[in-house]
N, C-alpha and C positions, 0 to 999 in steps of 0.2 A: 546557414545551418541552424541558427537559433530561431525558434518559433514559439508563439503562445496562441492557443486557441481556447477562448473562453466564451465569447458571445457571438462570434461571426464564423460559425463552422462552414466548411466547404461542401461536404457530401450530404446527401439526403439523410443518411443515418445520423450524422452529426447534428443536422438541423433538428431532427426529432429529439435529440438528447439535450438540447439547450434548455436550461432551467432545471434539469434533473440534477440530483446530487451526484457529483463526480463526473461532470460532462467535460470539464476543461483539461487541457494538456499543456505542459510546459516542456519544451525540448531545448536543452542547452548542451548538446554534445560537442565534444572536441573544440572547445573555445578557450581552453587553458584556465578554467575557473580555479581559484585558490580557495583554501579553507575560509579565508576572510570573506570572500564573495559568496560562499555557501551560507555564511551567517546572514547576509543580506537577503538571499533568496528565501531562506527559511523564515526569516522575520516577515517577509512579504506575504507568504502563504500560510503562516500559522493560523490555525482555527478556521481555515477556508475549506468548507466541505465541497466546493465546486471543482476542485482540482483532483482529477482521477489519475493522471499520469505525470510523472516527473522524470525526465531523462537527463541525467548528468554524466553520461558515458564519456570516457576518454578525456578526463580533465586531470587536474593535479590534486585531487581530494585525498587527504590522509586520514588517519584515525581521529584527528581533531575535527575535521569536517563530518566524519561518521558520527561523532558524539553529538554534534549539532543536529544532524539528520535524525538521530535516535530521539532527541528531545521533541522533534516534530511528530514522530510516530507515536509517542505516548499521549499526545493531546488529541483533540477533536479534529478529525480530518476525513477527507473522502478518497485518499490515495488508494489505488488498486494496483498500480504498477510503479515501481521505483527502479530505474536502471542505473547502476553504479559500476558497471563493468569498465575495465581498463583504467582504473585509478590507482592509488597507492595505499589502499586500505589493507591492514594486516588482519590476522585472525582475531586479534583483540577488538578491532573495529567491527568485525562481523558479529562477535559476541555481544557488543554494545547494542547493535541494531536488533539482534534477535531478542535480547532482554527487554528492549523497549517495546517491541511488538507483543511480547509475552505479558507485559504489564498493562497493555491496552484493554479497556473494558469490552471492546467489541470482539476480541480474539479469545478463542477457547483452546486452540492448539497451535503449536509451532512445529514446523518441520524444517530442519537445517540440513540441506543436502551437501554432499561432498563438493568442494570447490567454491562454495559460497552462495548457493541459491537458497533463499529462505521463503517459505510459504506460510502465511498466517491464515488459519481457518477459524471461522466463527459464524455467528448468526447476525443477520441484520434484517431490516424491514422488507428489503427486496426479496429475501429468501423465504418469506412466510407465504403459506398457501392457505386460503380460506376453505373451510369445510362447512357445508350447509346441508342440513337434512340427512344426516348419516347416523344410522343405528346399527350396531353389530350385536349379534346374539351368540352366546356360547353356552350350551346346555340350558340351564334355567336362569342364566344371568343375561341381562340386557344392558348394554352400555351405550349411552347417547352422547356423541361428541359433536352435535350440531352447533353451529355458530361459534366455532373455535378456529384458531389458527395453528397450523402445524408448521414449525420452522425446520428447515433443512440446513445442514452444515455446508458451507461453500467457502472457496478461497476468497478471502477479503482483500488480501494484499500479497503481492509477489515482489520480493526484493532480489534483484540479480546482482551479485557482487563477484561473479566469476571473473577470471582473467585480470586480477589485480596484482600489482607488482609493488609490494611495500618497499619504501625507501630504507636502505640500510645506512647506518652511520659508520663512517670510517674515522679512525683516530690517527 
């Protein structure tokens, strides 16, 4: 079940992505990862812009693990997809992750959907479009926007925290 794809992709599409920012994938679903082990995973990929996808679905991650993952999201990274479904993260953990994304320099807007899906929108180098030799006229005004880049907003990171079952303490 666990897999890592960083430099030896299988499909032609993946082969074309090698060397691009955010081409790698780490899949660690349903292997009973604990918060302590999440610390190790995060330490390994911190500041790594080559990891686009991190799948930690169906493990034993709690709010403590969510806090560590949130610290990863505030730093420099290339994550576009983070799957945390089926863990033990509460609304508090979801808020920590949303706040971390909100403080990221590459994010301009956060959408937190019911149930725990978070989308972070922003601008990055891949969303810029070059404009060359374009002049527009309006009445007696003429505006030249040649040799500029127009950036469009796009989803930079999607965090899926649906289907979580926080642990409750019984006394």
